N, C-alpha and C positions, 0 to 999 in steps of 0.2 A: 487861726481856730478851726477845728473841724467842727463843722455843723452837722453833718448828716453821712453817714455810711451804711450803704446796703449791701449784703454778701450772701449770694445764694449759691448752689453747686455749681453754677456755671457763667454767673454774672457779678460784676464788682462795679459798683456805682458809688464814687465819693465826690460829694460836693463841698468846697471848702470857700470861704468868705471871709473878707476882713471888714468888720463892723465900721471901724474907723477910717478905713482907708477906700481904696476903690479896687481891692484884688478881688476878683472873682475867677475861681478854678475849677473846672468841671472834668473829672477823668473817669471815662466810660469804658471799661474794658469787657468787651464781648464774651471772650473765652478767657476766665481768670485762670482756670486751670492750667492753661498752656503758657500763659503771658506771667503768671507769677513767678516761673523760673528766672525770667529776664527782669523784674523787677527787684528793686532794693527797698527793705523796709527800713524807715526812718521814724523812730519813736512808735506811733499808731498809723503813720501813714505809708503809702506805696508810692515809691517815686520810678518813673518810667524813664529808661536813658534816652 
């Protein structure tokens, strides 16, 4: 479940939590413009290798 996603011209912050479980994943990419080329888009999420 994607709870919150904030994207500015240079910053991408994705916070993902699973309410029924214990999964909490925070991905904070400081320079989205350079890092997005190395990311794979899955659905509406970015997965970093």
